[in-house]
VEXKEVEX-703407 format. One record per residue (C-alpha): residue number from 0; residue in one letter; y, z, x. Coordinates in nm, 4 decimals, padded with zeros to 6 digits. Example, Ala and Ser with C-alpha at 12.3 -4.5 7.8 and 13.67 -1.06 7.14 Angstrom:
// residues 2
NODE num residu        v        w        u
NODE   0      a -00.4500  00.7800  01.2300
NODE   1      s -00.1060  00.7140  01.3670
// end
This chain:
// residues 428
NODE num residu        v        w        u
NODE   0      m  12.5601  13.8926  14.8784
NODE   1      r  12.6081  14.2626  14.8160
NODE   2      q  12.7902  14.3062  15.1476
NODE   3      r  13.0221  14.0169  15.0629
NODE   4      y  13.1391  14.1843  14.7435
NODE   5      m  13.1371  14.5422  14.8729
NODE   6      n  13.4761  14.7054  14.7999
NODE   7      s  13.6170  14.3735  14.6832
NODE   8      p  13.9055  14.3736  14.4326
NODE   9      m  13.6857  14.1898  14.1824
NODE  10      m  13.3992  14.4395  14.1843
NODE  11      y  13.6371  14.7350  14.1747
NODE  12      a  13.8068  14.5746  13.8730
NODE  13      f  13.4804  14.5850  13.6757
NODE  14      g  13.5439  14.9596  13.6465
NODE  15      m  13.8722  14.8850  13.4718
NODE  16      l  13.6938  14.6435  13.2402
NODE  17      a  13.4336  14.9104  13.1630
NODE  18      m  13.6859  15.1812  13.0795
NODE  19      m  13.9475  14.9746  12.9006
NODE  20      i  13.7269  14.8076  12.6393
NODE  21      p  13.6391  15.1347  12.4610
NODE  22      s  13.9682  15.3011  12.5580
NODE  23      q  14.1715  15.0214  12.4018
NODE  24      a  13.9593  15.0239  12.0880
NODE  25      f  14.0187  15.3989  12.0732
NODE  26      s  14.3958  15.3926  12.1327
NODE  27      t  14.4561  15.1002  11.8965
NODE  28      f  14.2396  15.2061  11.6047
NODE  29      y  14.1784  15.5811  11.6065
NODE  30      s  14.5049  15.6531  11.4189
NODE  31      y  14.4479  15.3604  11.1865
NODE  32      y  14.0890  15.4759  11.1239
NODE  33      y  14.1609  15.8442  11.0618
NODE  34      v  14.5022  15.8140  10.8923
NODE  35      d  14.4878  15.4869  10.6998
NODE  36      k  14.1124  15.4496  10.6368
NODE  37      l  13.9899  15.8094  10.6107
NODE  38      g  14.3131  15.9581  10.4729
NODE  39      l  14.3827  16.2261  10.7357
NODE  40      g  14.7444  16.3424  10.7050
NODE  41      l  14.9820  16.2251  10.9772
NODE  42      g  15.0895  16.5839  11.0466
NODE  43      l  14.7300  16.6976  11.1095
NODE  44      a  14.6622  16.3931  11.3299
NODE  45      t  14.9707  16.4795  11.5399
NODE  46      l  14.8644  16.8452  11.5606
NODE  47      a  14.5218  16.7438  11.6961
NODE  48      r  14.6851  16.5289  11.9638
NODE  49      t  14.9173  16.8159  12.0630
NODE  50      i  14.6299  17.0645  12.0979
NODE  51      f  14.4442  16.8176  12.3158
NODE  52      l  14.7436  16.7742  12.5484
NODE  53      i  14.7589  17.1491  12.6097
NODE  54      w  14.3912  17.1382  12.7070
NODE  55      d  14.4508  16.8258  12.9134
NODE  56      a  14.7278  17.0013  13.1068
NODE  57      v  14.4637  17.2420  13.2389
NODE  58      n  14.1585  17.0234  13.2979
NODE  59      q  14.3135  16.7113  13.4510
NODE  60      p  14.4636  16.8698  13.7672
NODE  61      l  14.1461  17.0749  13.8135
NODE  62      f  13.9268  16.7644  13.8037
NODE  63      g  14.1512  16.6028  14.0646
NODE  64      y  14.1354  16.9062  14.2928
NODE  65      w  13.7568  16.9347  14.2629
NODE  66      s  13.7175  16.5630  14.3264
NODE  67      d  13.9213  16.5804  14.6505
NODE  68      r  13.7069  16.8687  14.7761
NODE  69      t  13.3705  16.7178  14.6797
NODE  70      k  13.1567  16.6294  14.9815
NODE  71      t  12.8216  16.4563  14.9360
NODE  72      k  12.6353  16.1812  15.1166
NODE  73      y  12.7238  15.9577  14.8212
NODE  74      g  13.0981  16.0206  14.8581
NODE  75      r  13.3626  16.2214  14.6749
NODE  76      r  13.4238  16.0094  14.3659
NODE  77      r  13.0988  15.8241  14.2906
NODE  78      p  12.8903  16.1335  14.1934
NODE  79      w  13.1520  16.2296  13.9356
NODE  80      l  13.1584  15.8782  13.7942
NODE  81      f  12.7795  15.8511  13.7666
NODE  82      g  12.7564  16.1908  13.5949
NODE  83      a  13.0294  16.1082  13.3417
NODE  84      i  12.8777  15.7803  13.2179
NODE  85      p  12.6315  15.9201  12.9562
NODE  86      l  12.8803  16.1851  12.8416
NODE  87      f  13.1498  15.9254  12.7854
NODE  88      m  12.9107  15.7152  12.5779
NODE  89      l  12.8196  16.0091  12.3539
NODE  90      t  13.1742  16.1341  12.2979
NODE  91      f  13.3146  15.7867  12.2271
NODE  92      i  13.0513  15.7342  11.9589
NODE  93      m  13.1318  16.0786  11.8189
NODE  94      v  13.5003  15.9861  11.7668
NODE  95      f  13.4081  15.6995  11.5343
NODE  96      s  13.1116  15.8625  11.3614
NODE  97      p  13.2401  16.1528  11.1496
NODE  98      p  13.0046  16.2810  10.8790
NODE  99      k  13.0684  16.1462  10.5318
NODE 100      d  13.2401  16.3371  10.2490
NODE 101      l  13.4313  16.5812  10.4697
NODE 102      s  13.7303  16.7658  10.3271
NODE 103      e  14.0631  16.6925  10.4952
NODE 104      m  14.0340  17.0141  10.6984
NODE 105      g  13.6758  16.9278  10.7873
NODE 106      l  13.7865  16.5807  10.8983
NODE 107      f  14.0668  16.7363  11.1053
NODE 108      t  13.8192  16.9744  11.2722
NODE 109      w  13.5792  16.6905  11.3581
NODE 110      f  13.8645  16.4764  11.4878
NODE 111      l  14.0006  16.7558  11.7055
NODE 112      i  13.6627  16.8432  11.8619
NODE 113      a  13.5730  16.4784  11.9193
NODE 114      l  13.9141  16.4076  12.0688
NODE 115      v  13.9003  16.7027  12.3104
NODE 116      l  13.5489  16.6160  12.4316
NODE 117      y  13.6144  16.2423  12.4600
NODE 118      e  13.9432  16.2795  12.6457
NODE 119      a  13.8001  16.5405  12.8859
NODE 120      v  13.5186  16.3075  12.9944
NODE 121      a  13.7588  16.0131  13.0077
NODE 122      t  13.9780  16.2213  13.2405
NODE 123      v  13.6916  16.2667  13.4869
NODE 124      i  13.6393  15.8907  13.4979
NODE 125      w  14.0049  15.7899  13.5213
NODE 126      v  14.0832  16.0462  13.7934
NODE 127      n  13.7945  15.9467  14.0170
NODE 128      y  13.8230  15.5732  13.9547
NODE 129      g  14.1994  15.5746  14.0141
NODE 130      a  14.1668  15.7861  14.3292
NODE 131      l  13.9572  15.5104  14.4877
NODE 132      f  14.2388  15.2507  14.4757
NODE 133      p  14.4632  15.3691  14.7654
NODE 134      e  14.1536  15.4517  14.9706
NODE 135      l  13.9844  15.1115  14.9324
NODE 136      f  14.2918  14.8869  14.9568
NODE 137      k  14.5465  14.9245  15.2383
NODE 138      g  14.8805  14.7437  15.2739
NODE 139      d  15.1209  14.6050  15.0136
NODE 140      r  14.9760  14.2544  14.9944
NODE 141      l  14.6132  14.3620  14.9506
NODE 142      r  14.7193  14.6221  14.6983
NODE 143      t  14.9224  14.3657  14.5066
NODE 144      k  14.6191  14.1354  14.4973
NODE 145      a  14.3818  14.4177  14.3985
NODE 146      s  14.6230  14.5363  14.1290
NODE 147      a  14.6640  14.1838  13.9897
NODE 148      v  14.2861  14.1313  13.9741
NODE 149      q  14.2385  14.4751  13.8225
NODE 150      q  14.5039  14.4126  13.5598
NODE 151      g  14.3608  14.0682  13.4863
NODE 152      f  14.0328  14.2410  13.4022
NODE 153      q  14.2284  14.5000  13.2072
NODE 154      i  14.3881  14.2315  12.9926
NODE 155      v  14.0462  14.0844  12.9149
NODE 156      a  13.9420  14.4362  12.8145
NODE 157      l  14.2580  14.4804  12.6072
NODE 158      l  14.1844  14.1544  12.4312
NODE 159      i  13.8256  14.2533  12.3585
NODE 160      g  13.9122  14.6101  12.2612
NODE 161      t  14.2007  14.5033  12.0375
NODE 162      a  14.1206  14.1620  11.8934
NODE 163      l  13.7393  14.1802  11.8696
NODE 164      t  13.7276  14.5336  11.7325
NODE 165      p  13.8467  14.4475  11.3780
NODE 166      l  13.5773  14.1809  11.3537
NODE 167      l  13.3135  14.4317  11.4622
NODE 168      f  13.4112  14.7187  11.2340
NODE 169      d  13.4602  14.4819  10.9400
NODE 170      s  13.1071  14.3464  10.9819
NODE 171      m  12.9138  14.6566  11.0928
NODE 172      g  13.1358  14.9642  11.0533
NODE 173      f  13.3195  15.1826  11.3030
NODE 174      s  13.0137  15.3802  11.4136
NODE 175      n  12.8063  15.0749  11.5092
NODE 176      m  13.1098  14.9246  11.6809
NODE 177      s  13.1367  15.2367  11.8974
NODE 178      i  12.7687  15.2164  11.9976
NODE 179      i  12.8115  14.8573  12.1153
NODE 180      y  13.1211  14.9446  12.3196
NODE 181      a  12.9488  15.2486  12.4729
NODE 182      l  12.6670  15.0253  12.5998
NODE 183      v  12.9129  14.7674  12.7344
NODE 184      f  13.0964  15.0467  12.9172
NODE 185      a  12.7796  15.1681  13.0881
NODE 186      i  12.6761  14.8189  13.2040
NODE 187      f  13.0120  14.7326  13.3633
NODE 188      m  13.0706  15.0758  13.5171
NODE 189      l  12.7285  15.0739  13.6832
NODE 190      l  12.8000  14.7236  13.8162
NODE 191      c  13.1284  14.8466  13.9638
NODE 192      l  12.9703  15.1514  14.1299
NODE 193      r  12.6946  14.9409  14.2862
NODE 194      f  12.9569  14.7614  14.4960
NODE 195      i  13.1797  15.0566  14.5884
NODE 196      k  13.1443  15.2379  14.9198
NODE 197      e  13.3843  15.5190  14.9940
NODE 198      d  13.5696  15.5634  15.3235
NODE 199      e  13.3843  15.8360  15.5143
NODE 200      e  13.6910  15.9129  15.7240
NODE 201      a  13.8941  15.9932  15.4137
NODE 202      s  13.6500  16.2647  15.3101
NODE 203      r  13.6750  16.4253  15.6556
NODE 204      t  14.0509  16.4833  15.6434
NODE 205      p  14.1507  16.8512  15.6088
NODE 206      q  14.2077  16.9781  15.2563
NODE 207      f  14.4590  17.2381  15.1439
NODE 208      g  14.3594  17.5377  14.9386
NODE 209      f  14.4190  17.5285  14.5650
NODE 210      k  14.7684  17.6773  14.5672
NODE 211      e  14.8962  17.4806  14.8655
NODE 212      a  14.7474  17.1527  14.7420
NODE 213      f  14.9380  17.1712  14.4166
NODE 214      k  15.2515  17.3065  14.5832
NODE 215      q  15.2690  17.0053  14.8153
NODE 216      t  15.2088  16.7678  14.5258
NODE 217      l  15.4461  16.9234  14.2770
NODE 218      k  15.7420  16.9423  14.5154
NODE 219      n  15.7293  16.5664  14.5805
NODE 220      k  16.0458  16.4526  14.4008
NODE 221      t  15.9699  16.0808  14.4305
NODE 222      f  15.6279  16.1318  14.2745
NODE 223      w  15.7820  16.3022  13.9710
NODE 224      l  16.0512  16.0385  13.9214
NODE 225      v  15.8029  15.7504  13.9422
NODE 226      n  15.5610  15.9054  13.6991
NODE 227      f  15.8222  16.0132  13.4480
NODE 228      a  15.9520  15.6563  13.4448
NODE 229      n  15.5956  15.5277  13.4046
NODE 230      s  15.5249  15.7750  13.1242
NODE 231      f  15.8028  15.6386  12.9037
NODE 232      a  15.6844  15.2819  12.9642
NODE 233      q  15.3246  15.3864  12.9012
NODE 234      t  15.4403  15.5346  12.5720
NODE 235      v  15.5522  15.1841  12.4807
NODE 236      n  15.2038  15.0504  12.5621
NODE 237      g  15.0535  15.3112  12.3330
NODE 238      l  15.3054  15.2521  12.0565
NODE 239      l  15.2504  14.8774  12.0622
NODE 240      s  14.8726  14.9184  12.0501
NODE 241      a  14.8784  15.1818  11.7759
NODE 242      t  15.1498  15.0124  11.5688
NODE 243      l  15.0283  14.6510  11.5770
NODE 244      p  14.7753  14.6933  11.2912
NODE 245      f  15.0455  14.8596  11.0769
NODE 246      y  15.3026  14.5955  11.1837
NODE 247      a  15.0641  14.3200  11.0766
NODE 248      k  15.0023  14.4831  10.7392
NODE 249      y  15.3461  14.6112  10.6387
NODE 250      v  15.5947  14.3898  10.8302
NODE 251      l  15.4269  14.0524  10.8668
NODE 252      g  15.2320  14.0891  10.5426
NODE 253      i  14.9200  13.9195  10.6759
NODE 254      p  14.5647  13.9956  10.5580
NODE 255      d  14.3184  14.1949  10.7677
NODE 256      n  14.1257  13.8838  10.8731
NODE 257      q  14.4393  13.7520  11.0509
NODE 258      h  14.5051  14.0701  11.2491
NODE 259      t  14.2821  13.9418  11.5279
NODE 260      i  14.4968  13.6302  11.5686
NODE 261      l  14.8116  13.8398  11.6080
NODE 262      l  14.6521  14.0842  11.8504
NODE 263      a  14.5038  13.8004  12.0558
NODE 264      s  14.8477  13.6377  12.0896
NODE 265      v  14.9725  13.9393  12.2832
NODE 266      f  14.6808  13.9844  12.5175
NODE 267      v  14.5715  13.6249  12.5780
NODE 268      s  14.9239  13.5467  12.6992
NODE 269      v  14.9118  13.8346  12.9466
NODE 270      i  14.6154  13.6940  13.1442
NODE 271      p  14.8027  13.4013  13.3094
NODE 272      l  15.1239  13.6069  13.3221
NODE 273      v  14.9518  13.8652  13.5450
NODE 274      g  14.9086  13.5812  13.7958
NODE 275      a  15.2779  13.4968  13.7659
NODE 276      w  15.3718  13.8580  13.8347
NODE 277      y  15.1342  13.8691  14.1353
NODE 278      w  15.3111  13.5662  14.2839
NODE 279      l  15.6489  13.7292  14.2172
NODE 280      l  15.5668  14.0796  14.3427
NODE 281      r  15.3631  14.0043  14.6557
NODE 282      k  15.6781  13.9412  14.8636
NODE 283      m  15.9016  14.1989  14.6968
NODE 284      d  15.9686  14.5585  14.7831
NODE 285      p  15.7271  14.7523  14.5546
NODE 286      v  16.0022  14.9686  14.4020
NODE 287      k  16.2286  14.6718  14.3260
NODE 288      g  15.9391  14.4826  14.1687
NODE 289      w  15.8453  14.7875  13.9654
NODE 290      r  16.2038  14.8255  13.8415
NODE 291      l  16.2200  14.4562  13.7504
NODE 292      s  15.9098  14.4995  13.5345
NODE 293      f  16.0917  14.7650  13.3269
NODE 294      f  16.3896  14.5352  13.2681
NODE 295      t  16.1619  14.2525  13.1589
NODE 296      y  15.9523  14.4742  12.9331
NODE 297      a  16.2635  14.6143  12.7590
NODE 298      l  16.3928  14.2653  12.6790
NODE 299      s  16.0514  14.1480  12.5621
NODE 300      v  16.0142  14.4016  12.2777
NODE 301      i  16.3344  14.2887  12.1043
NODE 302      p  16.1838  13.9765  11.9359
NODE 303      l  15.9282  14.1959  11.7568
NODE 304      w  16.2117  14.3167  11.5318
NODE 305      f  16.2555  13.9649  11.3930
NODE 306      g  15.8913  13.9021  11.2971
NODE 307      t  15.8436  13.8058  10.9320
NODE 308      n  15.5073  13.6241  10.9180
NODE 309      l  15.2067  13.5346  11.1314
NODE 310      a  15.3856  13.2515  11.3173
NODE 311      t  15.6896  13.4568  11.4196
NODE 312      g  15.4626  13.7505  11.5001
NODE 313      i  15.2621  13.5332  11.7402
NODE 314      i  15.5789  13.4097  11.9147
NODE 315      a  15.7053  13.7663  11.9540
NODE 316      g  15.3601  13.8737  12.0755
NODE 317      v  15.3554  13.6114  12.3506
NODE 318      l  15.7026  13.7164  12.4672
NODE 319      v  15.6124  14.0842  12.4827
NODE 320      g  15.3060  13.9847  12.6840
NODE 321      f  15.5275  13.8834  12.9764
NODE 322      g  15.6912  14.2246  12.9937
NODE 323      l  15.3589  14.4029  12.9532
NODE 324      a  15.2028  14.2020  13.2389
NODE 325      g  15.4704  14.3122  13.4847
NODE 326      f  15.4308  14.6783  13.4027
NODE 327      l  15.0535  14.6580  13.4353
NODE 328      v  15.0655  14.5126  13.7890
NODE 329      s  15.3470  14.7092  13.9554
NODE 330      p  15.2775  15.0882  13.9172
NODE 331      p  14.9600  15.1088  14.1347
NODE 332      m  15.1535  14.9663  14.4301
NODE 333      v  15.4280  15.2289  14.4008
NODE 334      n  15.1881  15.5203  14.3491
NODE 335      s  14.9750  15.4146  14.6467
NODE 336      s  15.2852  15.4061  14.8669
NODE 337      i  15.3658  15.7632  14.7591
NODE 338      i  15.0133  15.8794  14.8509
NODE 339      d  15.0355  15.7072  15.1921
NODE 340      q  15.3716  15.8707  15.2565
NODE 341      d  15.2266  16.2101  15.1678
NODE 342      f  14.9294  16.1577  15.4026
NODE 343      a  15.1635  16.0671  15.6881
NODE 344      k  15.3566  16.3885  15.6242
NODE 345      t  15.0729  16.6363  15.5586
NODE 346      g  14.7646  16.4818  15.7268
NODE 347      s  14.5634  16.5404  15.4061
NODE 348      r  14.4401  16.2696  15.1719
NODE 349      r  14.4708  16.3992  14.8156
NODE 350      e  14.4289  16.0911  14.5989
NODE 351      g  14.2414  16.2962  14.3398
NODE 352      i  14.5197  16.5493  14.2804
NODE 353      y  14.7908  16.2841  14.2816
NODE 354      t  14.5930  16.0651  14.0429
NODE 355      a  14.5164  16.3615  13.8154
NODE 356      v  14.8710  16.4962  13.7968
NODE 357      s  15.0023  16.1424  13.7575
NODE 358      g  14.7445  16.0847  13.4874
NODE 359      f  14.8511  16.3963  13.3009
NODE 360      i  15.2179  16.2944  13.3105
NODE 361      i  15.1290  15.9441  13.1935
NODE 362      r  14.8899  16.0724  12.9280
NODE 363      s  15.1655  16.2950  12.7944
NODE 364      s  15.2998  15.9643  12.6704
NODE 365      g  15.0423  16.0057  12.3947
NODE 366      l  15.2380  16.3059  12.2674
NODE 367      i  15.5677  16.1163  12.2886
NODE 368      s  15.4062  15.8304  12.0987
NODE 369      a  15.2611  16.0635  11.8358
NODE 370      l  15.5947  16.2426  11.7921
NODE 371      a  15.7797  15.9115  11.7616
NODE 372      f  15.5252  15.8033  11.5002
NODE 373      l  15.5689  16.1310  11.3117
NODE 374      i  15.9511  16.1413  11.3266
NODE 375      v  15.9996  15.7801  11.2217
NODE 376      g  15.7327  15.8249  10.9539
NODE 377      i  15.9094  16.1319  10.8127
NODE 378      f  16.2483  15.9574  10.8228
NODE 379      f  16.1215  15.6604  10.6207
NODE 380      g  15.8754  15.8565  10.4057
NODE 381      y  15.5475  15.7170  10.5452
NODE 382      k  15.2642  15.9713  10.5207
NODE 383      s  14.9350  15.7789  10.5150
NODE 384      g  14.7721  15.4631  10.3867
NODE 385      d  14.7332  15.6343  10.0495
NODE 386      n  15.1031  15.7272  10.0468
NODE 387      p  15.3017  15.4766  10.2591
NODE 388      g  15.6390  15.5787  10.1160
NODE 389      p  15.9227  15.3613  09.9840
NODE 390      n  15.9827  15.1519  10.2979
NODE 391      p  15.6785  15.1141  10.5269
NODE 392      e  15.8211  14.7844  10.6576
NODE 393      a  16.1235  14.9590  10.8147
NODE 394      t  15.8957  15.2338  10.9507
NODE 395      f  15.6969  14.9930  11.1603
NODE 396      r  15.9843  14.7630  11.2584
NODE 397      y  16.1500  15.0616  11.4246
NODE 398      l  15.8267  15.1857  11.5814
NODE 399      i  15.7372  14.8512  11.7377
NODE 400      s  16.0797  14.7409  11.8603
NODE 401      v  16.3707  14.9891  11.8490
NODE 402      v  16.1825  15.2940  11.9771
NODE 403      p  16.0095  15.1008  12.2615
NODE 404      f  16.3421  14.9514  12.3734
NODE 405      g  16.5007  15.2967  12.3926
NODE 406      l  16.2076  15.4382  12.5897
NODE 407      l  16.2199  15.1520  12.8409
NODE 408      v  16.5925  15.2023  12.8935
NODE 409      i  16.5073  15.5590  12.9990
NODE 410      s  16.2465  15.4217  13.2451
NODE 411      i  16.5052  15.1850  13.3924
NODE 412      i  16.7589  15.4641  13.4440
NODE 413      i  16.5037  15.6899  13.6165
NODE 414      s  16.3848  15.4050  13.8420
NODE 415      f  16.7288  15.3800  14.0079
NODE 416      f  16.6792  15.7269  14.1561
NODE 417      v  16.3520  15.6296  14.3312
NODE 418      r  16.3525  15.5572  14.7051
NODE 419      i  16.0371  15.5012  14.9123
NODE 420      e  16.0727  15.4439  15.2841
NODE 421      r  15.8566  15.1552  15.4004
NODE 422      k  15.7018  15.1181  15.7420
NODE 423      p  15.6057  14.7916  15.9140
NODE 424      a  15.2371  14.8678  15.8488
NODE 425      d  15.3084  14.8553  15.4770
NODE 426      e  15.3641  14.4807  15.5058
NODE 427      s  15.0086  14.4112  15.6186
// end
């Protein structure tokens, strides 16, 4: 049975399930927890995120470079993933377990340290897990299938991490919630790694030195265009996740015990819609399908502006789910094509560096999201849960609809400059 599932899309996707459950709980509720529940000022929360991104700019490319050059009998990526599992568990718990009765500066210091440690370990996992995708799955059709399965698992994780989390922290507190999610992460990641075998040939390809490796990567114009477009769309993912609890409270005016219903409406709808996007994209040129997903996503955020209660919020959530599903499925296909094109040109497989640099560009969306949150908050006078200002409803209408639409328009414009030459082998 193990051989049957070795390197299968389903077993690989368990890694996505493992990472996304705690990651989604983190991205959706860390701002809400620190700003609205613990009273950390929005300016200090944004400062912590900015400091982390400077650190991330250094460590993420390095982890990718070291991963590409790792050579062991267990592979290049798996040793990194095994080693990061216990560290990820500890740092995730740390984020949601600050000591009691801290001053605001003490809370900021804890938040900053926990954020830096957590994100650094998460980087190791995302870089090495993502680098396996183009190596394990070859050809557009297999990659489309693997991406669809992976994103189906991701949506289940998004649903758990978003909709179940409020029930858990309401009943047992944020710290105990984080312990449960850390254990779930370890179980699913170990299951994934048991059924992953790396391509030995890939590890034997020649590797550039540090300077040349990054030079070849950074001068790839197509790579930059694709990932800048993805970063603006990823900002929308982050904004939606981070803003939904505020949107439910201040715009829809629903009680905390109904937040789960709203959050579930978005992510439950995405599960079957991933299948619809797989059917649509499997016969399309990857770039055209990717561009179409931006158009759809931009249109889908508009109904969120018109939400007034739980019912209209659910309808808007289902509609935005269709746009979200398309963006989840299409980027891995485009990025894998870029890596294949680079290998054909240079003779060196550098999935780690490409995944790391791509990851840094995409993760910079966190700064864009934080800045958007800060600017809109300042404009409308929102500071924290203790001081929401005169018009918190307008604050979060703009953050969940107008700002995302503008960001996706930028993604669409950039996507028209992307060209990837396809070879007959890519159709396999």
